[in-house]
C-alpha positions in Angstrom: 89.7 100.1 193.9 92.0 97.1 193.8 89.5 94.5 195.1 92.2 92.6 196.9 89.8 91.1 199.3 86.9 88.8 198.4 84.7 91.0 200.6 83.1 93.7 198.5 82.0 97.0 200.0 80.6 98.5 196.8 77.2 97.2 197.8 77.3 99.0 201.0 78.7 102.3 199.8 76.9 104.5 197.2 79.6 106.2 195.2 77.2 108.5 193.5 76.7 110.3 196.8 80.1 111.7 196.5 80.8 114.7 194.3 83.4 113.1 192.2 81.5 109.9 191.9 78.4 111.8 190.9 80.3 113.5 188.1 81.7 110.2 186.8 79.0 107.7 187.2 75.9 109.8 186.5 77.0 110.9 182.9 76.6 108.6 179.8 79.8 108.9 177.7 80.2 107.8 174.0 76.4 107.7 173.4 76.6 110.1 170.5 79.7 108.3 169.1 77.9 105.0 169.3 75.0 106.4 167.3 77.4 107.9 164.8 79.2 104.5 164.4 75.9 102.8 164.0 74.7 105.2 161.3 78.0 105.1 159.5 77.9 101.3 159.5 74.4 101.3 158.0 75.4 103.9 155.4 78.6 101.9 154.5 76.5 98.7 154.2 74.1 100.5 151.9 77.0 101.9 149.9 78.5 98.4 149.5 75.4 97.4 147.5 75.4 100.5 145.2 76.3 99.8 141.6 79.8 100.4 140.4 81.0 100.5 136.8 84.1 98.4 136.2 86.5 100.2 134.0 89.9 100.1 132.4 92.0 103.3 132.9 94.8 104.2 130.6 96.8 107.1 129.3 97.0 108.2 125.7 97.6 111.0 123.3 95.4 113.0 121.1 95.7 112.1 117.4 93.6 112.1 114.3 91.0 109.6 113.1 92.3 109.4 109.5 96.0 108.6 108.8 96.2 111.3 106.1 95.2 113.9 108.7 98.1 113.4 111.0 101.3 115.5 111.1 103.7 114.6 108.4 107.1 115.5 107.1 107.9 116.3 103.5 110.9 114.6 101.9 112.7 115.1 98.6 112.8 112.2 96.2 116.2 113.4 94.8 119.3 114.8 96.5 119.7 118.5 96.3 120.6 121.8 97.7 118.2 124.4 99.3 118.1 127.5 97.2 115.0 129.5 98.4 112.3 129.3 101.1 108.8 130.6 100.3 107.2 130.1 103.7 107.9 130.6 107.4 107.1 128.3 110.3 103.4 128.7 111.3 102.3 129.8 107.8 99.2 128.3 106.3 99.6 126.7 102.9 97.1 125.4 100.4 97.5 122.2 98.5 100.0 122.7 95.7 101.6 125.9 97.2 105.4 126.0 96.8 107.3 125.6 100.1 110.9 125.7 98.9 113.0 125.5 95.8 116.1 123.2 95.5 118.8 122.7 92.9 120.7 119.7 91.6 124.0 118.5 93.2 124.7 115.7 90.7 126.9 116.6 87.7 124.7 114.5 85.4 121.8 117.0 85.8 123.7 120.3 85.8 122.6 121.2 82.2 119.6 123.5 82.4 118.5 122.4 78.9 119.0 118.7 79.6 115.4 117.9 78.8 115.4 119.8 75.5 118.7 118.3 74.3 117.4 114.8 75.2 114.2 115.6 73.2 116.4 116.5 70.2 118.2 113.2 70.5 114.9 111.5 70.7 113.7 113.2 67.5 116.8 112.2 65.6 116.5 108.7 66.8 112.9 108.6 65.7 113.9 109.7 62.2 116.5 107.0 62.2 113.8 104.5 63.0 111.8 105.8 60.0 114.9 105.5 57.8 115.5 102.0 58.8 111.9 101.1 58.3 112.1 102.6 54.8 115.3 100.5 54.1 113.5 97.4 55.4 110.6 98.1 53.0 113.0 98.6 50.1 114.9 95.4 50.9 111.6 93.6 51.1 110.7 94.8 47.6 114.2 93.9 46.4 113.9 90.3 47.7 110.4 90.0 46.1 111.8 91.3 42.8 114.8 88.8 42.9 112.4 86.0 43.6 110.2 87.0 40.7 113.3 87.4 38.4 114.6 84.0 39.6 111.3 82.4 38.7 111.3 83.9 35.2 115.0 83.0 34.6 114.4 79.5 35.7 111.4 79.2 33.3 113.6 80.6 30.5 116.4 78.2 31.4 114.0 75.3 31.5 112.6 76.2 28.1 116.2 76.4 26.7 116.9 73.0 28.3 113.8 71.6 26.7 114.8 73.1 23.3 118.2 71.6 23.6 116.8 68.2 24.4 114.5 68.4 21.4 117.5 69.5 19.3 119.4 66.4 20.5 116.5 64.2 19.4 116.4 65.9 16.0 120.2 65.7 15.5 120.0 62.1 16.7 117.5 61.3 14.0 119.6 63.1 11.4 122.7 61.3 12.6 121.0 57.9 12.2 119.8 59.0 8.7 123.3 60.0 7.8 124.6 56.6 9.0 122.0 54.8 6.9 122.9 56.9 3.9 126.6 56.3 4.5 126.0 52.6 4.7 124.0 52.7 1.5 126.6 54.7 -0.3 129.3 52.2 0.9 127.2 49.4 -0.4 126.6 51.0 -3.8 130.3 51.9 -4.0 131.3 48.3 -3.3 128.7 47.0 -5.9 130.0 49.5 -8.5 133.5 48.3 -7.9 132.5 44.7 -8.4 130.5 45.5 -11.5 133.4 47.6 -12.9 135.8 44.7 -12.3 133.4 42.6 -14.3 133.3 45.2 -16.9 129.7 46.1 -16.4 130.2 49.6 -15.1 132.5 52.3 -16.3 135.1 54.0 -14.3 133.0 57.1 -14.4 130.3 55.3 -12.5 132.8 54.2 -9.9 134.0 57.8 -9.4 130.5 59.0 -9.0 129.8 56.4 -6.4 133.1 57.3 -4.6 132.1 60.9 -4.6 128.7 60.1 -3.2 130.4 57.9 -0.6 132.7 60.7 0.5 129.8 63.1 0.6 127.8 60.6 2.8 130.8 60.2 5.0 131.2 63.9 5.3 127.5 64.3 6.1 127.7 61.6 8.7 130.6 63.4 10.4 128.7 66.7 10.2 125.6 65.2 11.7 127.6 63.5 14.4 129.2 66.9 15.3 125.7 68.5 15.4 124.5 65.7 17.6 127.4 66.1 20.0 126.9 69.9 19.9 123.2 69.5 20.8 124.2 67.2 23.7 126.6 69.9 24.9 123.8 72.4 24.7 121.7 70.2 27.0 124.6 70.0 29.4 125.1 73.8 29.2 121.4 74.4 29.7 121.5 72.3 32.9 124.6 74.1 34.1 123.0 77.4 33.3 119.9 76.3 35.3 122.0 75.5 38.3 124.0 78.7 37.9 120.8 80.8 37.8 119.5 79.0 41.0 122.8 79.5 42.8 123.2 83.1 41.7 119.7 84.2 42.6 119.8 82.2 45.9 123.0 84.1 46.7 121.5 87.4 45.8 118.3 86.7 47.8 120.3 85.5 50.8 122.4 88.7 50.7 119.3 90.8 50.4 117.7 88.9 53.3 120.9 89.4 55.3 120.7 93.2 54.6 117.0 93.0 55.4 117.6 91.3 58.8 120.5 93.7 59.5 118.2 96.7 58.8 115.4 95.2 61.0 117.9 94.6 63.8 119.2 98.2 63.5 115.6 99.4 63.5 114.7 97.4 66.6 117.9 98.6 68.3 117.1 102.2 67.4 113.5 101.7 68.7 115.0 100.5 72.0 117.2 103.6 72.1 114.1 105.7 71.3 112.3 104.1 74.2 115.2 104.8 76.5 115.3 108.4 75.4 111.6 108.7 75.9 112.0 107.4 79.4 114.9 109.8 80.0 112.8 112.7 78.7 109.9 111.8 81.0 112.3 111.2 84.0 114.1 114.6 83.3 110.8 116.4 83.1 109.6 114.7 86.3 112.9 115.5 88.0 112.6 119.1 87.0 109.2 119.3 88.7 110.8 117.8 91.9 113.0 120.9 92.2 110.0 122.6 93.9 108.7 121.1 97.1 104.9 121.7 97.3 102.3 121.2 99.9 100.4 117.9 99.5 97.3 119.2 101.3 96.1 122.3 103.1 97.9 122.8 106.4 100.3 124.7 108.6 104.1 124.7 108.5 105.2 123.2 111.8 109.0 123.1 111.6 111.7 123.5 109.1 113.9 120.5 109.7 116.5 121.5 107.1 117.0 125.2 107.3 119.1 127.9 105.7 120.3 128.4 102.2 122.8 126.2 100.5 122.3 123.2 102.9 122.5 119.9 101.0 120.5 116.8 101.7 120.1 113.2 100.4 117.1 111.7 98.9 114.5 110.8 101.5 115.8 113.3 104.1 113.1 115.1 106.0 112.9 118.8 105.0 109.8 120.3 106.7 106.9 119.3 108.9 103.3 120.1 108.1 100.1 119.7 110.0 96.9 119.3 108.0 94.4 122.0 108.5 91.3 119.8 108.4 91.3 116.8 110.7 89.0 114.8 112.9 90.3 114.3 116.5 90.8 110.9 118.1 92.6 109.5 121.1 95.0 106.5 121.0 94.9 104.6 124.3 97.0 101.6 125.4 95.5 98.7 127.3 97.2 95.7 128.9 97.0 92.3 127.1 94.9 91.0 130.0 92.4 93.7 129.5 92.3 93.5 125.7 89.4 90.9 125.5 87.2 93.3 127.4 87.5 96.1 124.8 85.1 96.0 121.9 84.3 98.2 118.9 81.7 100.9 119.7 82.4 100.6 123.5 81.8 103.7 125.5 84.9 105.5 126.8 85.3 108.6 129.0 88.2 110.9 128.2 89.9 113.6 130.3 92.2 115.9 128.4 95.3 117.5 129.9 94.7 121.1 130.8 90.9 120.8 131.2 89.8 120.7 134.9 87.8 117.6 135.8 86.4 115.8 138.7 86.5 112.1 137.9 84.6 109.2 139.6 85.8 106.3 137.6 83.0 104.0 138.8 80.3 106.6 138.5 80.8 108.2 135.1 77.4 109.9 135.3 78.5 112.1 138.2 82.0 112.9 136.8 82.7 116.4 135.6 85.0 117.5 132.8 85.1 114.2 130.9 84.0 113.7 127.4 82.4 110.8 125.6 84.1 108.6 123.0 83.6 105.3 121.3 86.2 102.6 120.3 86.7 102.6 116.5 89.8 100.4 116.1 91.7 97.9 118.1 95.3 97.0 117.1 95.9 93.3 116.4 99.6 93.4 117.2 101.2 94.4 120.4 103.1 97.8 120.5 106.6 98.4 121.5 105.5 99.4 125.1 104.0 95.9 125.6 100.4 97.0 125.3 97.8 97.1 122.6 96.8 100.3 120.9 93.1 101.3 120.8 91.8 104.2 118.8 88.7 106.1 120.1 86.7 108.8 118.4 84.2 111.4 119.7 80.8 110.1 120.6 78.3 112.0 118.4 75.6 111.5 121.0 77.7 113.2 123.8 79.1 116.7 124.3 81.5 117.8 121.6 85.2 117.8 122.4 86.9 121.1 123.1 87.9 122.9 120.0 91.2 124.1 121.5 92.6 120.6 121.7 95.8 120.1 119.7 97.1 116.9 118.2 99.8 115.4 120.4 98.4 116.6 123.8 97.9 114.0 126.6 94.7 112.4 127.7 93.4 109.9 130.3 90.8 107.4 129.2 88.3 105.3 131.2 86.8 102.4 129.3 83.4 101.5 130.8 82.7 97.8 131.4 80.0 95.9 133.4 78.1 97.3 136.4 78.8 95.4 139.7 78.1 96.1 143.4 80.8 98.1 145.2 81.5 95.2 147.6 82.3 93.0 144.6 84.6 95.5 143.2 86.4 95.9 146.5 86.7 92.2 146.9 88.1 92.0 143.3 90.6 94.8 143.9 91.8 93.2 147.2 92.4 89.9 145.4 93.9 91.6 142.3 91.4 89.8 140.0 90.8 91.2 136.5 87.4 92.8 135.7 84.6 90.5 134.7 84.7 89.1 131.2 82.3 91.4 129.5 80.7 91.5 126.0 78.2 94.0 124.8 74.5 93.0 124.5 74.8 93.1 120.7 77.7 90.7 120.8 75.7 88.3 123.0 72.7 88.6 120.8 74.7 87.9 117.7 76.4 84.9 119.2 73.0 83.5 120.4 71.6 83.9 116.9 74.6 82.0 115.5 74.2 79.2 118.0 70.5 78.9 117.1 
């Protein structure tokens, strides 16, 4: 009815008396729906106060706990050429098993007896060192002998010099005596002459005194010659002493020069011996590098350099190997904003690719198909993808991880944080707030103790 007029007739007319009005106004519509809405509202209100575990979800990959257990590639330390393969892809090898044999491609190492020939050179050089050492010892003995001989010669020359000086003294005394005798003879001769002139002496006496005077003069000249000769002997002795010193100093210097030359040659030969020893060791080691062996037990993944006759440089990857014994772990990546919320020994739930799972991230206890893990390492430097790498390992108190998991497969991780009401989590998600700053109880206790 349009109710155009202010006069209402609904009070005067009972619409329920009519069939259509009875069908419309006598039934209570939406009563069940209202009850449903009321019940749903109560349930939703209760759900809003249920606990919800805040978490950090991330994707990662399965890896190994120890670095030496991860897949690796084998390289050659020397350039070479592939000659023979001893394994196939997928084969199991033990530590020390030969994987392939290579050959040299450098002309310096083509000789198959290079190590033996170098060893022979080493032996010859070692004998040369012994010969030089013997020469050094002989020259040392020669120098010592020359020094002893010089000492004796100098003593002998000094004695001769002393004898010459004593002879000079003796001849000097004889010379003075001859002078005195000559003076006396001259005096006697002059006296006899005077006496003969006076007639007191005969001519015979004069002749005798003249003869004695001549004899005294001759002896004087002879003693003077002897005196001069003895002085010459002193000078000769001094010259001989200087000559001996100069000669033996020259001989000793020459012997020392030969000695130092021999020592220098011996040291040079020793240096060559050391180089040859290094070469022998390097060649022996290089020969062992011609066989690529397995560093540990594992499986051959892929031959990176294949075929026979293919050459490669030092450091080139030749073959990949996966260790047989390893402990599984998962590397997950978290955003820098979430990094302060992750701690060592934190609980993490892991879902592996290929394993069916029903995951409720906020209720980990009711999730199905996830496995427990704990944080064992947190990277201190950001990765290339702009996130921080976190390493998690199986939780020994939880279900063991599937044995069929392979290293490199994908995984999804859920790091469990603080328990909050659902309404708070919804409010946080709507406002794009980060999870609550969270520290384990042990961390809080430790910090409290430190503050105390």
